[in-house]
N, C-alpha and C positions, 0 to 999 in steps of 0.2 A: 422640493418634492422630487423624488426619483421616478422617472418614467421609462428608463432604459437600463438594462444590465448587460455589460460587456464582459465576456469571459476571455481572458488571455492565457494561453497555455502553449507549451511546446510539445504537444502531441496532437495528432489528427483527431477530430471529433468522432465519437462512436456512440452507439445507442446506450452503452453502459455509462458513459460519461454523462449523457443527458439525463439518465435516471438518477445517477449518484449526486448530481449537482443541480437538479430540480429545474432544468430549462423549460420543460413543459408546464410546470407549476407557475413559473414566471409568466409565460404566455397566457395561461388560463386566468391569471389575475390582472390582465391588461397591460403587462409590461412588454416593451420591445426588447428582444434578445439578439445579441450579436456574438459570434464566436470568432476571435482573432487567433489564428493558428500561426505561431512563430516557430514551428518545428524546423522549417527550412532554414531559418536564420541561425539556429544553433546546431542542428544535426542535418546538414544538407545532403549527406550521403546515406542517410538511413533509409533502407528500402521499405521499412514498415510504416513510413509516413504516408498512409493512404486512408481514404474515407471508408468507414464501415458504418453507414447510417442509411436508414430507409428514406429519409427526407432531409438532405443537407440544407436545401434552400430555406426551409422553414425557420432555420436559426441564423440566417444571414451569415453563413460561415465564409471567411475569406482567409487566404494564405498570405502571410507577410514575409517578404524575403530580405528586408533590410530595415535598419533603424530609421532611415529616411522615410520609408513607407509607413512605418509606425507613427512617426511624427506627423505625417500628412493626415493619417486617420484621426489622430487626436485633434488636429486643427479643424477638422470637419465635424467634430463631435461637440455637442453642448455639454460641457464638463459639469456644470452645476446640477444638472438633472440626470446625470449618469453615475451608476455605481459600477466600479471595476472590480472584478474578481479574478485573481490569478492563483494558480496552484504551483507556480514556479518557485521552488525553494531558493531563497536568497543566498547567493555566493558571488564571488568575484566575477565569474564568467558572465553573469547577467546584470552587473551593476549599471551598465549604460541603459538598459531597458528600464530599470527602476529609477534611474536618474530622470529619464524622460517623464515618467509618471509623476515624479516629484516636481519637476519644472512646471507641469500643467496643473499641479495641485489636485490630482485625481483623488476622489474618495475611494479608498482601497479596502477590499475585503479579502480574507484568506480562510480557507477551510483547513484548520489545524487538526487533521485526522490522520490516522494510520501510523502513529508512533508505535514502536516495537521495542521490547526490552533489548538492550545491547550491553555487552560486557563493558564495565567501567575500567579504564586503564589509567594508572597513575603516570606522572610525568616521566619518571625514570623508565617505566615500561614502554612508553611511547617512543622515547629516544632510542632505547635499545632495539625496538622493532624497526625503526627507521634506518638505523645503522646496519642491522643485519640484513634487511631486505632493501638495500640502497636503491632508491628510485628518484632520480633527479627531478622528474616531472612532479612527483608527489611533494617533494620538498618545496619546489617553487609554488605549487598550488597552495600549500599551507601558508606561505608568506603572503600570497595574494589575498587569501581569506582574512588575514590579519588586517590588511588594508581595507577590505570590504567592511569589516566590523567598525573600523574607525570612521568610515564614510557615513555609516548609520548613526554612530554615536554622536558625530558632529552635525547631524541633521542635513547632511548633503544628500542622503537618501531618506525619504520620509518613512515613518513606521506605518503599519496597517491601522486603519481607523476602526474596523470591526474584525474580530477574530472569532470564527465559529469553531469552538474547541470541543473535541471528543476526548474525555478523560483528562485527569489533572496533568498528565505528561504530554498531552497532545500539542502544546505550544512549541515543543522542541522541533516539530516538523517545519516550522517557519524558516529555519535556516540560521545563517550567521547573524549574531546580534539579536536573537529572538527575545532576550531579556528586556530589550528596549521596547519592542512591540508589546510585550505582555504588560509592561509598566504603564504605557500610555494608551493602548487600544481598549476599545469596549469589548469585553469578552462575553460571548454568548455561548452557553453550554448546549451542545447538541450530542448526537450519538455517532459512533462509527457506523459505516454502511452495514456491517454485519449485524450490529445490534438492531437496527431498524428491520432488517430481514427477519431476525429472530422474533421480533414482536409480531410480525405477520404470520409466521409459521407456528408459533408456540402452541396454539390450541387446535391445530389441524389434526385430522384423524391419522392413525398409524398407517404408514405407506406400504409396509411389508410385514408378513407374518414370519418370514424366514430370518434366522439369526445371521448377522453379518457384522463386520467391522468396516471401517472406511480408511482408505489411504488418501491423505491430502497431498496430492501431487504438486510438485513445484516445477516440473518440466526441466529438470536440472541439466541434462545434456544439450538441450536445444533452446533454452530460454533466449528470446531475441535481445533482451536487455544485456545479457552476458556478452553476446557478440558485439553489441554497440560499444560496450565499455572495454572491449578487448581483453576480457578475462579468460584465462584458460579454464576449461571445464573437464569433467570426467569423460571417459570413453563410453560412448552410448551402448555398444553391444555388451560390454562387461557389466555396466551399471544395471541394465535391465535383466540380464541373466542372473546376477546375484540377487537382485530385488525379487525376482520370481521364485528363486529358491527359498528366500526368506518367507514369502507369502505362502508357499507350500507348507512350510513349517508352522506358520501361524494357523492356517486352516486345519491342519491335522491336530495341533495342540489344543485349540479352543473349539473345535468342531463347528466351524462356521465358514462363511465365504468372505473373501476380501473384495470390496467394491471400490473401484478407482474413481475418485472425484477429481476430474481432470482440471488442470490449470486452464484459465480462460484463453491463454495464448497457445495452448497445445494443439495447434491445427493439424499436425501430422496424425494425431490419434483418430481423426475423422476418416482417414483412409487406410490406416494400418493400426493393429493392436499389438503393442510390444509386451503386453502383460499376459501372454499365453491364453488369450481368449476370455480373460476376466471381464466382467461388466464394467464399462466406462460410462460415466454420466457427466454431462456438461451443465453448468449453471444450476445445479441442484444440490450443491454441497450442504447448505443449511438443512434442506429437507431430509437428506440421507443421514447426516450426522444425528439428527433428532431421534431417530429410531435405531441407531446403531448400538453395539455393545461397547465399542471403544474406537479410538482413532489412532492411526499411525502416520507419522510425518517426520521429515528431517528439518525442515525450516519453511514455515508457511504462515502468512498472516491469517489464514483461515483457521488457525488454532482457536480463534475467538469462538467458533461454533461449538467445539467440544467443551470449551470453558463455560459458555453460556448454558449449555444443556447438561453440564456437570458429568461429562464423560471422561473416563481415563484416557490418557494420552501416552502412547509409546513413541518416544523420540528415537530415531535411528540415524546412524552415520556409517561411514566406511573408511577404510585406510586410504583410498584414493582421494576422498574429500579432505582428509587430514593433511595429505601431502600437497595436493594441488590447490585446494580452496580452504586454506586454514581458517580464514575469518568466518566462513560458513560453519566449519566444524566447531570452532570455538563458540559461536553464537548458539548452535544447537545444544552444546553442553550447558551453556549458561541458562537457556530457556528451561531445560530439564530441572535445573536447580531452583529457578524462580518459581516453578509450579510444583516442585517436589515430585517429579515424574521420573520414570525409568528411562534410560538411554542404552541402546544396544548397537553393536556393529552388525549390520545385515549381511556383510560379506563373511562373517564367521558364524554361520548357522549352527555348526556342530558344537560350538561353545556357548551358544545362547541359552539362557535359562528362561523358563516361563515367567511372565510378569504378573504380579498381583494386580487385580482390577481395583485400583485405589484412587480416590480423589481427595486432595487436600482442599476442602471447601474454603478454609480461611485464605489460602494463597490464591485460589481461583477468584474469590471476591475482591481481593486486593488488586489483581490484574484487571478485573471488571471496571473498577472506578479509576484506575490509572490510565487505561488505554481505550475503553469502549464506551463509557457513558458517565453520567453524573447523577446525583440524587435529584437534581432539578429537572433533568431531561429523560430519565429512565422510563417514564410512563407516557411519553409523547413521541410522535414521529418527527424526525429532524426537518422534514419538508415543511411541516406546519410552523415550526419555530422560525425557520429561515424566512418564509414568506411574511410572517408576522413582523419580523424585524425590518425587512426590506420596505414594506409598505409604510413604515413609520419614519423612514429616513428623510 
């Protein structure tokens, strides 16, 4: 019988994480909860590894700096009565961590949520792109991940015992060799975070009588993950200037206001407004999408909200994204095709045509069951399903 749940992750614990992964619900049901933060082990120089939580001690959160420390923590843990949950995507970089969990025969769980449609590339295309954008580190990384897959295939790395999956495509978030996990693990259908939020907001009163659309912000020039990965990004001043010109055009054409639904990590917006004074809201994307006329975005997982509320989506991109961040540009175009939505270059306002407010319900529903929910879980909160399973282990 399980009496403790240990979360292992390579990000510092936050209030949002506690909400999204049901730490409070575990405690409310008499389970001991611990959070093992291995972010310093894999990202020692990341300045964003800091606690953002009202009560860290409540969850017995500890930072682990080495694999030896992790081994010592496992030695002090009663393995048979502990359920380990990690949202660390399996790849070569973390194989030693997973090997330790294998050696101790830990009962492992994974939240397979957050899968996003990505362009499929055939082998010749992948080879061509690799040659044209020659990157020795990427080539070495690819070979290492082949090794990581073999380690899992040969049971040197154990597969997950329980997989909490959102949508039929959710299992792909497990990482390298996910097919082995999906073949042997117990799959429990749950919802993506946004779907649970949608259930809570669905029948709430209208929040505003004014006509508006929403911009689903991705904090593109300043997103901390981009800095961590060392990816070049767009020029901030030019990006916001062109974006505001586009918003001027949208407001004039559709006779409404543009409301900015800020990315959760857009901390700069709290002290400065780069959107020419337009309204910026934090942590209310679902609520504002619900009563909006349509949504604008270039690339955001929060497109799940306009999909759920059956709102038209205007995808946007620009020449700078195409040149500097081609993968982002390509994915934006792909998403527009997946959902049969329009895509425009916001840096070419003069050549932009007004978009029809159209929703392809068939494609929206296809997205719904691939990435957000399932027929088994669509009428239930994920937290209920999760606790129900944990208490039966």
